[in-house]
C-alpha positions in Angstrom: 86.6 149.3 98.8 87.2 146.0 97.1 84.4 144.5 99.2 82.0 147.1 97.8 83.0 146.3 94.2 82.1 142.6 94.4 78.3 143.3 94.9 78.5 145.9 92.0 80.0 143.3 89.7 77.3 140.8 90.8 74.6 143.3 89.9 76.2 143.9 86.5 76.4 140.2 85.8 72.8 139.5 86.9 71.6 142.4 84.7 73.5 141.2 81.7 72.1 137.6 82.2 68.6 139.0 82.4 69.1 141.1 79.3 70.6 138.2 77.3 67.2 136.5 77.8 65.0 139.5 77.1 67.0 141.5 74.6 65.5 144.7 76.0 68.8 146.7 75.8 69.2 146.2 72.1 65.5 147.1 71.6 66.0 150.3 73.6 69.1 151.2 71.6 67.5 150.5 68.2 65.0 153.2 69.2 67.5 155.6 70.6 70.0 155.4 67.7 67.7 157.4 65.5 67.7 160.3 68.1 71.5 160.5 68.6 73.3 163.7 67.7 74.6 163.7 64.2 78.2 164.1 65.4 78.1 160.5 66.7 79.1 158.2 63.9 77.9 154.6 64.1 78.7 151.7 61.8 76.2 151.2 59.0 75.5 147.6 60.0 74.5 146.3 63.5 74.6 149.8 65.0 72.4 148.8 68.0 74.7 145.8 68.7 77.7 148.2 68.7 75.9 150.6 71.1 75.1 147.7 73.4 78.8 146.7 73.5 79.6 150.3 74.4 76.9 150.3 77.2 78.2 147.1 78.7 81.8 148.3 78.7 80.8 151.7 80.1 78.9 150.0 83.0 81.7 147.5 83.7 84.4 150.2 83.7 82.9 151.8 86.8 84.2 149.2 89.3 87.4 148.9 87.2 88.0 152.6 87.5 87.1 152.7 91.2 89.5 149.8 91.9 92.3 151.4 89.9 91.9 154.8 91.6 91.7 153.0 95.0 95.0 151.2 94.4 96.7 154.3 93.1 95.5 156.4 96.1 96.7 153.8 98.6 100.1 153.6 97.0 100.3 157.4 97.1 99.2 157.7 100.7 96.1 159.7 99.8 93.4 157.0 100.2 91.7 158.8 103.1 91.3 161.9 101.0 90.0 160.0 98.0 87.8 157.3 99.6 84.7 159.6 100.1 84.7 160.1 96.3 84.9 156.4 95.7 82.2 155.6 98.2 79.7 158.0 96.5 80.6 156.4 93.1 80.0 152.9 94.6 76.8 154.0 96.3 75.3 155.1 93.0 75.1 151.3 92.3 74.5 150.0 95.7 72.0 152.6 96.9 70.9 154.4 93.7 69.2 157.8 94.1 65.4 157.9 93.6 65.7 159.8 90.3 67.0 156.7 88.6 64.0 155.5 86.7 62.0 152.3 86.7 63.1 150.4 83.6 65.2 147.4 82.7 68.1 146.5 84.9 70.8 147.4 82.3 69.1 150.7 81.5 69.1 151.5 85.3 72.7 150.5 85.5 73.5 152.8 82.5 72.0 155.7 84.5 74.0 154.7 87.6 77.2 154.3 85.6 76.7 157.7 84.1 76.3 159.2 87.5 79.6 157.5 88.7 81.6 158.4 85.6 80.4 162.0 85.6 81.2 162.4 89.2 84.8 161.1 88.7 85.1 163.4 85.6 83.8 166.4 87.6 86.1 165.9 90.5 89.0 165.3 88.2 88.3 168.6 86.4 88.0 170.5 89.7 91.3 169.0 91.0 92.9 169.9 87.7 91.8 173.5 88.1 93.1 173.5 91.7 96.5 171.8 91.2 97.3 171.8 87.5 97.1 168.0 87.2 94.2 165.5 87.1 93.5 163.5 90.2 93.6 160.4 88.0 94.9 160.1 84.4 91.6 159.4 82.7 89.5 161.2 80.1 85.9 160.1 80.1 84.6 163.1 78.1 83.8 161.3 74.8 82.3 158.2 76.5 80.2 160.4 78.7 78.9 162.4 75.7 77.8 159.1 74.1 76.2 157.9 77.3 74.4 161.3 77.7 73.0 160.9 74.3 71.8 157.3 74.9 70.1 158.3 78.1 68.5 161.3 76.4 67.4 164.7 77.6 65.9 166.0 79.7 66.7 163.1 82.1 70.5 163.1 81.4 70.5 166.8 82.4 68.8 165.9 85.7 71.6 163.3 86.3 74.2 166.0 85.5 72.7 168.3 88.1 72.7 165.6 90.7 76.4 165.0 90.0 77.2 168.7 90.3 75.4 168.8 93.6 77.2 165.7 94.9 80.6 167.1 93.8 80.0 170.4 95.5 79.1 168.7 98.8 81.9 166.3 98.5 84.6 168.8 98.0 83.3 171.2 100.6 83.3 168.4 103.2 86.5 166.6 102.0 89.0 168.9 100.5 91.6 167.3 98.4 94.6 168.9 100.1 97.2 168.3 102.7 100.9 167.3 102.7 100.3 163.9 101.0 98.2 165.4 98.3 100.8 168.1 97.7 103.5 165.4 97.4 101.2 163.5 95.0 100.8 166.6 92.8 104.6 167.3 92.9 105.4 163.8 91.9 103.1 163.7 88.9 104.0 167.2 87.8 107.6 165.9 87.4 107.2 162.2 86.5 104.0 162.1 84.5 101.6 159.1 84.5 103.4 156.4 82.6 103.2 153.8 85.2 99.6 154.5 86.1 98.5 154.6 82.5 99.6 151.0 82.0 96.8 150.0 84.5 93.9 152.0 83.1 91.2 150.2 81.2 90.7 152.1 78.0 87.0 152.6 77.4 86.9 153.9 73.8 89.7 151.8 72.4 88.6 149.6 69.5 85.1 150.9 69.5 83.3 151.3 66.2 81.7 154.5 67.4 83.3 157.9 66.6 82.4 161.5 67.4 83.1 163.9 64.7 83.0 167.6 65.8 84.2 168.7 62.4 80.7 168.5 60.9 78.1 171.2 61.7 76.7 169.7 64.9 73.6 171.7 65.5 72.4 171.7 69.1 72.9 168.8 71.5 69.4 167.5 72.3 
């Protein structure tokens, strides 16, 4: 899996270098910020720069998460059960589906990162429903809500449908079960996630973006 992550990181670095020269991401975000849901609270100054920082962190966290899950799964003896999930998440970058649009490299990588993060979130949720614990101790809900809003509907909904289809196929063909998985579940039911949480990159920590569900939110658009 590590070999697959190096080309992903190269793609991200190249896209970032291209955008540093063109500034297309900030231009795109300056347009999108006026259309975000009113529950998403941005700083009053340099909001587009703040959103660009989020986008870059969101994209870079995909290979970080894949690497962390891969290491954890190998240590737990469940890598063979988890590797198909990680391969699909990697392939969203290396062989993106045709529905990913033709636009700037960083915008395309945002779409691909959203697919990967949503797939990991969806499989995590389904594993939680099956076993009572998450497959990995991560919560991408708020970050994915922000990314969904930045991508915009109806396209973000199309990406969600692609994720649901992939998750269904994945878990039908590669069920997360067996003696090693049961041992993994038992261990974390009794020991928690303290050691693993020390390794997880925190996506929303120190961000100047907040989501306030206490205000009348209206309808997500």
